[in-house]
Structure formats: structure tokens, C-alpha cells
N, C-alpha and C positions, 0 to 999 in steps of 0.2 A: 233437726239441727241445719243450718244452711250449707250451702256447699263450700264457702271458704271454710268454715271449723270442718267439715266433714274432709276434706283433703289436708289440711294441717295434721289432724287426727292418724290418718291413712300415713300419712309422711311418717310421723311422729313413732310410728307403731312398726314401720319398716327401719327405722333409725334404731330402735330399741332392738330389735331382733339382729341386726349387724353387732350390735357390741355384744352379742352373746356369741355369735358365730364367724364374725370377721370375714364374714363372703362379700367382698367389695363387687366382684361380677355380679351377683345376684341383687347386691342394694342398686347399684347403677341403672340395673336392667329394669328392677320394680319400678324406682323414681319415674324411670322413662316410661312405663305402661301407665301407671296413675296420671300423669302428664296427658298422655294421648287419650285417654279416656274421658279428662276432663275438658280437654280441647274439642273432641269431638262433639262433647256436649253443648258448648258455644258454637259451633261450626253447624251441627244440625237444625239448630234454633233459628240459623239465618238463611238457610235455604240457598246456599252458595255452590251445593254439588253437580249443579248444569256447566254452570260456566266458569267455575276456576277450582283449584285442586290444593288442598293444604299439606304443604311439604314441611317437614322437618329437616334444619339445614346444621351445620357443626359438628359440635360434639352432641347435641340432639340428635342431630341425622345418625351418625353411628350407634345409637341407640344405648347411649350413655350419659348419665344426667348425675353428676356429684351433687351433694346436698343441697347447696346454696348455687351452683351454676347457673349461668344464663340459657334462657329456653327461646333458643332461637328459630323462628319459623318464616317461611316464605307463603304468601298467598300469589299462587302461580294461575294467572289469568290467561285464556284463551287468547290466540294472536288475531282471530278472525271475528270478535266481538266487535257488533256497531257502535257506533257514538251513544246512540239510544240506550242499547245495551250494557253499556260503561257507566251510563248516568243511573242506570237502573239499580246496579248491584254494588256501586260507590257506597251507599249508605249502609248498605247491607255489610259490605266489609269493616265500616266503621263502627256499626253495632257489635261484632264478630269482636273486634280488638276489645272493646270496651269491656264486652262480657265475659273475655278472658281475664281481664284484670279483678273484675268484679268476684270472679272463680277462685283468686289467688293466684293467679299465675303471672308472674312477673317477666313477659315476654318482650323479645326484641323481635321486630316482623319488619317486613320488607312487602310491597305489592310489585310486581312485574309481570310481563310477560316473558315467554321464551325468548323472542329478540331481544328484547330489555337486558334479559339476564347475561345473555351471549356478551351484547356490547358492554355493560359492565365488569363481566370475567375478561373481557380482554384488555380492560381499561385497567384492571384492579388485581392483583394477583391474592389480594385475601378474600375476596369475593369469589374467585376462581376456586381457592381452595375449599371455601365454605360449600360452594354447591358441589364440590366434587364427593361430599357423604351425603346427599340428599337422601331424604327416605319418606316416601309417601305416606299419609297418615288418612285422607280421605278425598272424599270429593273426586272429581271429573280424573278418571285414573288413564284414559287415554292419552290426553293432554299433558299428564305427567311422562308418558312412556316417548311421546314426541319430543318433550324437552331433553329426555335422556338421551334419546336417540342424536338428537343436533347437539348437544354438549359433548358428546361422544367424539362425534366428528370434526368438532372444532379444537379437542385436546390436542395440544403438540406436546408430546411428554418430553421432548429434551428442553426446550424452551422453557417446560414448567420446572424441571429438576433443576436446570439453573436458578431460575429466578427463585424458587425456596432454597437454596444453597446460598444464596447471595443474603436471603431475608434470614438464614440461620445464622451465618457470621457477622453479621450487624448486630442481630440479637445477643449472641455470646459478646460482643466487645461492649454493648452496655452494660454486662455485669462482670466486665475486666476480664473475661476469657476465663472465668475460673469458676468450680462448683464450691470451693472454699470459702465462700464468705462467710461470716458467722450467724448471718440473718437471711440464708439463702432463699428464692422462688423457687417451690419444688415443683412450680410448672413451667417457668419460662427460664431459668438458671441453666446455664449448660450442664447437662447430666440430670436436667429434669425430664418430665412428661412428655413438653413440647418436643423434645428431641426425637423420641420414638414417635410421636404422631408423625413429623416430619419424613420419617424413613415411610412410614405407611402409606402418607398422600403421595409420596413419590413413586411406590412399587404400584399403587392403585391406578396414578394415571398412567403407567406404564405397562400396566395388564401383567405384572409379575408376581400380582398378589396382595389380598387384602388382610393377611395377618401373617406374626414370623413363623408360624407353622407352614404356611403356604411361601416363604422364601426359605427355609430348610428343605421342602422339598425342590424346588428351583436351583437349589445348589448357592444359594448366596450367604449361607450361615451353615455350620457344621449343626450337628444336632446338640453337641455340648452348650455351643453357643445361643443356640433357641432357647434351651432350657434355662440356660443364666440369662437370658434379656427376657422371657418370660417371669420369671422369677423375681427380678428386679423392676418388671412394669408393675406386677402385683404389689411389691411391696410400695411404690411411690403412688399408687393409687388408693392403697389402703391408709399411708402416710396423709395424703390428701383429705380424704373422706373424714378421717379423725381429724384434722385441724380445721376443717368445715364445722364439724360437730362440736369442737372445743369453743369454736371462737362464736358459733351460733349465726355464723354468716358468712358469705364468700370470704375466704382466707387462702391466699396462697404464698405467704410470705411466712418461713418462720421464724417469729420474731422472741426474743428473749420471754418475753411474760409469757409465752402460751407453750414453750417447749417443755417446763414442767410437768404441765398439766398432759400435754401431748404424750411425753413418756408413760405417765402413768394409765394412759388410755392404751397402750401397747403393754400393761403389765411389768413396766420397767419400774425398781425401786431404787434410790441412792443407798449407796454403800459409802463407807468410811474413804475419802479421798476421791470418790467419783460420784459425780449427783447423775441423777436419773437424766436430766436433758442432756448431758454430754452423752451418755450412752444412746440415746435415739437419734442424737445428732452425727456420732461416729457411724452407725447404721446407715445413715442416710448420705453421708460423705462415700462411703466405700460402694453404696448403690450407684453415685450420681457416676465416681470414677468408672465402674462396669459399664454404666452406658454409653459413657464418653468414649472408650476404648472400643466397643461394639458397634457403634456409631459411625465411626471411622472408616472400621471394618465394611459394613454396610452401605456407606456412599461410596467406597471406592469401588464396591461391586456391582453397584447399580450405574455408576458412571462407564464401568467396562462393558457393559451390555447396551447401553444406551449409545458409545461411542466407540465402536469394535475396532476400527482401524488406528485412531489414534493410541488407545491402550495398547496396541502390539508393538509399538515401537519401542526398541533398548538402546542404551548405550552403555558399553562394558565399563565398570567402575575400578574393579580389581578381579581377582582370581574368584573370588566366589558373590561378587555385588554386581548389579547393574541398575541404571537408572531407567527409571519406565516414567513417563510423563509428570517428570519433576519429584517423582518417589523414589528413594532407596530400594532395592528390591531383592531377594535371593534368586541363587539359579537353582538351588536344592532345598526344597522345603524343611529337610529335616536338618538343615547345617547345624543348627544350634543344638540339637540333640547328641549331634555325632561330634562338634566341635565346639564346646559351651565358650573356649576362649574368644569365638567370633561374636559373642554376645554383645562385648562393650565394644569391639572393633568396628561394630556398624553404626553405634553413636558417635566413634571418632570421624569414621567416613562422613558421616551426616555433617560434621562441621568442616571437613575439609572439600568436600565437594560442593563445587558451585552449581548452582541453578535446583538442588535438591531441597525440597520444602518439607520434609516429613518420609514418613516409612510407608511401605506398602503392605496389602492385607498379607500375605504371606510372611513378611516380617512380624508385625504386629502378631499373627497366630503361633509363629514359631518361638516367639519371646514366652507367650502363654504357655506352649505347650514344655516349653524348657524349665519353668521356674522350679521345679523340683531340682533341677542340677545347680542351681544358684545357692549352693550351701558354704558351708565353713572351706572347706577344701577349695572350692569356686574362688571365694573372698582370699583365701591366702596365696593364689598362683602368682609366681612373680610376674609373669604376661600379664595377668588382669590388672595388677598393681601398677605396671609401669603405663597402661592402654590409660586407666583412670586418670593418671595425674599428665597423660599427653591431653586428653579431652580437656583439663582444666586451664592448660598453657595454650592452648588455641587461640589465634589471634581475633576469630570471627565464629559464630554461631553455638555458644557456649550454652548462653540463656535457653536456646532453643532447645537443647539436647538434655538439659538437666531437666526442663518440664516434662521432655518426652520419658525420660528417665523414671520422674516420679508417677506419670500415668500409666506406664507399664509396668510400674512396682518394680523396677530393674534396681533405683536407687536405694530404697528398702531394701533389697535384697543384699545389696552390696555393703550399705550400712546399716546394721541393726539399731544403731542407736537413733537414725532416722525414720526406720520403720514404726518406732513406738511414738513419734509426733504428728504420724499422718493422719489428718481429721481430727486432732486434738483441739481444743477450743480454748479460747484465752478468755478469762474473764477481767480484763484490767479496765474495759471499755473504751480502751482507744486503740486498740487494734482491731481492725475488720476484717481480719482473716485467720485462719487456722494456722497453728504454728508452722507446719511446713509451708504453707503458702505463703507465709511472710518471709521465712527464709530464702525462698525463692524469688520473691519480689525484691528482699534486700540484694540477692546475687545479680538479679535483672539491673538494678539501679548501679552497681558496682559495674557491672561490663558498660554501661550507658556513658559514663564518664568518658570510655575511650572509643568512642562509636562517633564517627566524625558527624554524622547524620543528627545526633542529640547534642553536639557541643554548646549550641544556644542555650541549652535547659540550664546549665549550671559551669559557665566558661570557665570559673577557677577551678573547679573541681576537674575540667576535662584538661585543663592545662596542668594541671599538679600531675593528673593521670598519666598524660603522654610523657613526660618524665620520669615516672616511677619506675624503678628497677623492678623487676618480677611481680606484677600488676594480678600474677595469679594466686599470690599468697592471699591477698584480700579476697577473691574470689572463697578460697579455701575457709579464710575466717567467717565471709557470710555466712557458710555454709554450716560452721559450727558455731556461731553465736549465740544460737539458740535453742541449739540440739537437745540439751539436758532439760528442757523445761517440763515441769509436770512430775519430775522424778522426786521433788522434796530437796530442801536447801538451795544452797543458792547456786541457780544456774550458770554461774559466768565460773564460777570453780569448778563444778560438775563437767561444763564445756572444756574446760581449759584440761582436765583430765583425759576427756577423749581427743581433743586434738593433739596433744603430746601423743598419745597413742599412735593415732593417724601417721603422725609425722615419724614415729620411729618404724612403724611396718613400712612406710614407701618409701624409707632411704632418705629423707629429707637431711640435710646438713646443719649440723648446730646453730649456725647463724638465722637460716632460714625457719628452724622449727623454735627457735626462741619469740622470733617475731609473731609468728603465728600464735602458738601460744597466749604473748603477751596479750595481741588484738583481742584474741575470745574474752580474755580474762579482763579486758578494761574497756570493753566495749561500751558501757553505760557511762563511763568517769565524765567523758569530755560534753556530753549532753547535759548531765547533772550541775556541772560546773559552769557552763555557759548560761544555763536556764533557771539556775539558784544562788549563784554567788554574783557579788559585783565586781566582776572583771574589769574596772578602772583601778582597784585596788590593786597596788604594786604585791603585796603579799600574796593575794590569790596567785597571781601569776607566777610569782618565785615558786609556790607551794605546786602546783600543776607542773612546771617547768623540770622540777625534782623527781617527778613520776615517770617522763619522758625520758629517755636515752638518747635519743637525738632525734636530728633534722626526720629521718626515714620512717623512725617510728610515729612520729607527730603527724606527718605528713599519710599515713596510712590509717591511723586513727581518724584523721580528721574526716578523709573519703569514707570510711567504713561509717561512722557517725552519720554524716548527711544522708548515705544509702539507706542507714536504718530507719531514721526518724521518717523519712520519705516513704518507706515501706510498710508505715503502721497503717495511716489513713489518710485520707486526702483532706480530712478535718485537722489532723495534728501538725503538719508542716506549713510555715508560712514564711513569708520573706524576713520578718524581723528575727525569727529564730535563726534565719540562716544567715543573716549578720552577725548575730551573736557570735555564733560557731566560727565565722571567717574572721570576727575582731581578737576571739580567743586563739586563735592558729597564728595569726599575725603576731601577736604581741607575745605568744609563747616562742615563736621562731626567732624572735629579736633577741629573747633572753639567753635560747640555745646557742645563737650565734656568738654569744660573749659580748653582747649588748646587754647594759645596765639600764634600769627604769629610773632613770635621771629625770628627778620631778621638774626640775628647771629648764632643763632643756626641751622637753616636753611641751611644758609652760610654753616659753620661747616659740615653738615651731607654732601650737594651735593658736597663740594669739596672732604671728606674724601673719600665717596663712588666712586666718579671719580677715585683718586688715587689707590683705590684697583683693577679698571678695567685695569687701566693702568700698574701697576705690574702685569696682568697677560698676557702683550705683551712684558714683558723683559725689558721695560724703566727703566733708571735709576731713583732712588728717587727723583733727583732733575731735571728731564728732562723737567717737566712743567712750572720751576720758568721763565723764559724769559716771556714765552707768558701770565701766568697768571697775572705777576705784571702790563700789560698792560690792562686788563679787568678789569670793577668794577663791585663793588656787585649787581647791577641789571644783568648782565649778568649771575652770577651764579645761580641767586634766579628762573630766567626764563627760564631755559634748565635743563632737566633731567640728572644724573649725567653721565649716559649711554651717551648722546650727547655730555658734556663737554669732556668726554674720547676720545669720537670719532673725534672731531674736535682738541683736543689736539695732538694726535697721530700723525695728517697729517700736524701740523702746528708748532711742538714744535722749530725744527730745520730752520724753514722759516721765522722767525716772522718780519723779515725785507726785505722778499723777494719783488723785483722789478718787476716781473712779475705775472698776476693774478694767483691765485688758486683755480681751482675749484673742489671739489670734491661731491659724490654721492653715495646712496647707496639707497635699497629699503628700503623703509619706515618703521620704528621698530612699529610705529601703525596700519599696515595693507597694503591696496593696494598705489600704488603710489610711489614716489620716494621721499626721502630728498636731497637736495641739499645745499652745502654750497659755500659760494662766501667770499675769502680774499683777498682782493685788495687795494690799496692806494683810499682813500675816495675821491669821485668826485660830484658834484651836481646831474647831471643827470643819474647815477650809476643805482637805481630803475628803471628809465624809462629805460634804456638801456636791462635791464635783462630780464624786461616783455615783450620788444620787442623781444628777443629772443625766449622766451617760447610761445609767440603768435606765432612767423613764424613756430615754431616745431610742435605746436598743441597740447601743454601743458596747464593744465589750473592749475593756482596757488591757493590752499587752502589756504594757510599760509604762511605770511613773518613775520621774525623775523629782525631787524634791529637794528646792534651795533656797535656804532665808538669807537676803542681802544682808550687809551690813549695817542698813537703817530700817529692817524691819519690815521688808516687803517679801512676799513669798514670789518666786519665778517657779513655775512647776512647769514640767511638759510631760505629754502623754501621745504614747503609741496607742490608736484605739483602731478598732474594726468593728463591724458589722455589716448586716444585711441592707440596710441603707446605703451603703456606698456601692453596692452592686445595680442599682437602678440604671434602666436602658436609656439611652440617649443621651450621656455625656453629661447627667445632672450633677455633677460631683461638684461645681460652683456653687448652687444652691445650696447643697449639705453643709459646705463651708459656710456660708452665711448663716443658714441656721444655728451651725455651733456657735459660730463667734458672737452672734446677737441672744441667742437663748442662754447661752453660759454666763454670759456678763450679767443678762438681766436678772437670773438666778442669784447670782454674787452679790447684786446688789439689794436685795431684800435681806435683812437680818433676820431671817425665818427660825421659830426652833427646828432642830432636827425632829423630822418624824420617825413614829416606830417601825423599825424593820421588817418587815412583814417575811415570812416565809415560801419562796416562791415554790412553784411546782417543778417536782424534779421530773425528768425525762421516762417515759417508760423501761427505757435502757437502765438507768439508776435505779428505778423501783424494781428491777428484777435484780441486780446486781448491788445493792448498796453496800457502799464503803463505810467500816469505821473511820470516823472522823479522828485525825490526830493530830494535835497541838504540840510544838516545842518551841518553849523560850530559854534560850542561853546567851550569855555574854558573849561576845568576840574575846579573840585574843588578848589586845588592848583595853578592854573594858569600857571604852569609848561610846560603843553602838550593843542592843541587844539585837538578835537574830530571831525573827518569829517565822516558824516554818508552819504550813497547814496544808492539809491534804484531806478531801472530801469528796463528795459528788458534788458535780455543778449546777446552780440552779439561778434563775435570776434574782438579782438583792443582796445575794451573798458577799461580794465586798463590801456594797454600802455598809451592810451589816456590821461587818470587821472594821471599819471605818469609822463607823458611829463609835464604837464600844472604845477605838484609842483615843476618839475626842473626849469621851466622859471621864476618860482618866487621865486629860491633859497629856498625853503622849506624842510626842512630835514624831513624823514620818522623815527617814531621810530618802530612801528608795523603796520603790515596789517591783518585785518581779512577778508579773501575773502569767503563772503556767497553765494552760488550758489543755489537756490531753483527752481529746474525745470528751466523754461525759465525766471527766475527774478533772479536779483543779489540784494542785501542788504550788501554791504561793509562797514567796519568800519576801517577808519585809523587814527591813532595817530601819529599827527605831532608835531615837534618843536616847542616851542611856541615864539622864538624870535624874526623872522621877523613879525609875525602875530599879537602879542602883543604890537606892535610899533604904529600902525596906523589902523582903522579900513575900513578904504579905502581899504587897501589889503584885507583883508577878504571878502567885497564886491566884490570885480574884480574875488577874486579866486572861488567866489559862482556862479557869473555870468558865468565865463569861463567854468566851470565843467558843468552846467544845459547846454549850449550851445554843450557841448561834447556828452551829453547825450541824448540830443533829435534825437527824429527818423528822 
């Protein structure tokens, strides 16, 4: 058997043994020993002992290799070698590296002298860190000791601490400063293995210790904290090892499609109402939470040792609290155990004290030690209830306070309903956070509307928030809107009950209670109407206005809705959805103010505004007439004056044009393009347009289909796609591509191709959605509303459009709503064919269901 196969078999034996005993410490060391042995075989074959040293660095350097981790080595060359000697050993080094690969070792190698190592370390904190954990494997040991001595002399522990702290903060920011994403990286995310490694790098550089046991001896950790951190360290290492073995490659992201296998590797099984994957992820989140808390304690303690003079400066804040180096601290370490009512007072002071950015180690420890006192009687204490409301009503620091409350488990102990959703996963494929983290994101978004530095993000929302009385009710609504998820039943109704109990317990008056409860119960309504119904229809606006009591309720619901949609996932929010919500808000506000949806006045207003815009382009006063006399009233009601003017400019002289006209521009509402198509109407037109956009990698966000009096289709589309994100300002090229490509496609009377079933994403494969189709006539019987819900995939919209074309069913509007990996599309269909025979309705639903099936 060759060495490659031998190493593979030996590693597999170690993997099999680990599956039996789950001893991760033994496994990582055993893999390391096997790797050392193979490296030495290659090293000794090439006679490098005299002039060089074989050094393990990084994770390999600390004698810890996970199943598919990188093997990083340094070939340390003596500094005093002559050019002749260097030329002699270079081929030997190349031969050694080649031999390593032949033996099955996927190494990352560098070849440097001691001086070169020091230069690289001074310039790059990553190199400096990697060398910090170096370990001699073979070769010239004297050379290695010289390197250690000089590296040690060059190490500046204070500078190293500051550099690693900055690096840690930047890394956390890349992962949205939360361990609670649904697919976290168990190594790099906040609360992951890297956080614990950073601490040990800092303490090793400062000669404070090489393990958490050492840090306990030095007084940086209590005995309980050391036990807790080691327990979670072992769990995270075991988790990462199992993840590698399940994936059969290096894999650090806990992706959906591996979570169930990972749970099974831990012996966890699904139960009614709880998946095995949820169990393992909940364990991970609790471990990451503990690591995050303990990491903060250790960072502060290390800083206090490295910067002793600065850490002693204090400023009194109240009778029991002081400010120390930008952190709130307590004078008496036992304060919370003696006076539990001071627990929430600490969070209130955090929001009220300028310059304070967090809690000291003493407060973090005090909160942990007082956790048993945060019980039912503590929650019912009137002083605590008043303090909690005060925190919510503060003008600044509320988001920070609530995040810290969650990190320290105080929020879950004060609100038991919140504790139930900490670390709870969401399987709807458009939320990217756990329930608790989503709630805190929505709370943050509500608060940002009132922060001056963020008014540029959503100016209209900031304007409304600035004039909203009692904005703290929106904070409470954010806190309760999803708090009942996972209990079974409608979480809006269950959350409404929780909010009502909270309001009663905290003495809210009837007016504020009614608003809070209503916002929680209705928090999904506005987005559903904006995204699934035709808001240009006066009846839709009237029906929505009846659900809204007054302007205060409407504004509160609008602000909560924008914050909620933004808090799900970066993929879900877009400018088009923002425009739909804002339009719905403004139209409803007009009705609530007593204004009627007067079709004639709105028609005249839109036409008048469009004419003003046209005059700016120098068009004759009657230039629009030939086109406009072919358009009916709904066209002018469904389009903005600027859209009407844009379409008129390009079409007024070509009303009876024989060939297709396609025009595109950057979308007026934000990212993406607005595309207009003007062509003689044809039954399969929508399907052919969908086919083109699909082939070019564009997604349709909205489609407005109109047929003129003389039989031309005048359709407008809002599209988006990765092609629009090219660097260098090439959007003009993309516009030309769309205009030319779609025109040419429509000139060719080609038959529709069979719609192929595109591949589902890995998330969709892990959490398949049962496709749903609903076809119903509207109240007036003029149109049929087709609603679909399914996993998203390429070609899906074309498949639906093709079926409609085959049944000769005309499309009036299409509202394409993509929620992460799920689509919820609504089509308004012409009812002529559908109303003739219910058999056609059943056939249509059946065919679409077949097209949606995975």
C-alpha cells in the first residue's frame, strides 16, 4: 500500500474512533501526530536538517488539526547561508513540498529566514499571529530557538492586543455583529471558535497564559467561568469536527442542508413540533451566547492588565455606579444580589449616560451571579416595571440596551415569552436570523428612523417618526410582533394577547394599549396588501382604510412594516417594495382625511402633470393626442405622471408602428430597470417576455399589462438582477442590451419552448415548500386573482406565463414577490375565458400546481 493510501486509512481509523468516543481533543492531536510523521518522512528524504527547520504554524502549530483543516508549515532557513548554499537547498525544498503533496498532505507553505519572518510579522498581523503558535517538527533546532528568541523580543503585547481587537470587531461586523444567523460560521461568526482563539493569542503574546486554566490561575476568570468557557470550547470543537466529517471536506458554515445530519451525528432526533436540526442549532446559539459574554469579560480583564493606568480612572454616575474607560461599572460587586432592582437600573443608566458604550466585567459577572433572583417576584416588582418602561422611552441607546439585555439573558428573564424564542430558527426561507435576533433587528430599525445620523436611509420614515407622538409604542410593538412564533397557531393573535398582558401589568392607558395591541395583531396586513393586491384599485384602498382607525394607527403600522420587512434579510427589501408601501400609505391617508378616491380628478391630475413634464422636452402641445386617445382611464390611474410622460415621449410618433418598441431606463424608484414594451398584442406575449428576462438573468418585480383601444400591448416591467450590479457604470450597455435583445426576440414568431424546471437552491432543497395555488373571482367578477406560493427557482415565472398563454388567458397585472427563497406571486387575469366554465379553472390550477412541483 502506498503512503497516500496509508495516511488516508490511518486518518479514517481516527475518524471512526472519534465517532465512538467523541473525544475531540484526542482526535485533533492524533491527526496532528499523523501529519507530523508524514512531513518528517518527506523532510528526511531531502536532507534539509543542517540548513533549515520544519515549523508548524497556525492551528497546526498549536497541535490541533480538524479533519479537513489546512496544514500550514514554515521552512525556516538559517540567516547566515551563502548564495551557494541557498542555491543548493532550493531544489531540495521544492522536492520536499512536492513530496508532501504526493503523500496526500494539502499543505500551505512559506519559506523564510528569521529576519524575513520578523519583517512580514511587523507588516501583517495575520503573519504575526500565525508565527505566535509556531512549533518545531524537525530540522535545525538551534535555528528555531534563535527565531523564537528574536520573535519574542519583537513582540509588542499592547500593539498586538489592539490590532487583534480591531480585527475581531471588523470580523464581527462582517457577520452583522450577531451569532444568531440561521447559517452561522462556527469558526468565524461572533461567539465562534475564532473568538476564543483571539483571547488565547492575546494572552500568549502578553505572557498571561496559554490556556483558560492559566487565565483562571492569573485571576482573569473565575473557576465557574473557566469551566463554562472550556465546556463551550469543547462543544464548538466537536461541532466543527462533526461538520467536517458530515461534509467530507473543510466546512465551517452550518448550512441548512447539513444541519440535520449534524444533529444526528450528536445523537439528536426529531420530535413532534421540533426538528433535530433545531435542537443542535439551539445548542450552538446558547454556546455562542456564552462565548460572547465571557469573551467580553476576558477582553476587559486583559486590557486592564496591559493598560493599568487608564483602567483605574473612574467617574461617578450615581450612588452605586461609576464610569470607567467608557464602561458602566458598579462600586459593590454584590450590588445586584443585595438590590436586584438595580439590575434594570444599570440598563437605564446605560441609555442615559453619555460616553458609556457597554458594561464592565463586574457588571457582567454580577448579572450572571444574580440570575436566580430574576424570578416572578422580581418581574412583578412595580419599580422594575417602571424602570423597564423608562428604558423603552429613552431618546437614545435603546437598541444597545436591548441587545445587551438579550446577551446577558436579562430580557428573557424579564419577559418569559421572549426567553422561549431565543435561538429559535425560522423555516420560512426569507428570514436570515433567529426569531429573537429578528425582533431586535426590527426594534433597531424602528429606532433608526429617529436617529439623525440615519435619516438619509429612509427620509420619509424619519419625517413621520419625528412627528409621531409616543414613538416608544412602536418599540414595544417591534418587541412583541413575533414573540409568539413557534407556539402553534397565529403568532399575530397570540402576540396580541402577550402585548395586552404586558400593557395591563405596566399600567399603560387604554389609548396606548389599544394601539400597541392593534399594531401587533395587524403587523402583516400592510405588506400583504401592498405586495399582493392592486393598490391602484379604489376598492382595495377603501377596504384597507376601514381596517385603520386613524392617521396615528396608519403611520404606526407603516413604520413598523418598513422596519419589519427590512429586518428579515438584505435580499427581501428593495426600493420597489418601499414604493408600494409608501404609495399605499399616502392613498390610505387621503381616504382617512375625508378625501374620496375621485377617479375623474385623479385622471385629470395625472394627465395634467404628465403634460407639464412633456412640455419640458419641447413637444408640441398636441403631440400626445394620438397615443392618449388609444388609452383608457385605468391606464392613467395605474401609472405615475412621470411614467406616462416617459412612455408618451417614446411612442407619440409611432402609435401604429409595425415592429416592437422596447425602451428601458434606470428605475425611478431605486435599483433595477424599468422596461416598456409596445407591440401588437399576441396571446403569448407575456410568456415570451418572461422567457427573455429569465435567459438574461433578470427577475421581474412588477408587471403592468395594458391593451390599447386599437389592439396594441403597452406593458411595463420593473426588473432587477446581478447584471445590473456590474462595476464601472455599465448600466447604459445593459439598457441597450435589453432594448435590442427583447425587440429582436419579439420580432421572431417562434413557438414557446417547454419550460424546464430550474434547479432549486440548497436552502430550498432543505426546506421545501408545499406549492399552493388559489384562483378566485374578484368581487365584481371582472377579473380572477391567481395567487401562488412555492420555492423559487429559475424559469418559474416563464412556466406560469406559458400555461396562461396556452389557455389564451390575458394578464392584467402581475405582482412578483420574492421572499428570499420563496415566491408569493399574484396575477390579475382577464375573466372572459375563466368565467365561462369552471372546468377551465380547475385545469389551470392543476397545470400550475404541476409546474410548481419540485
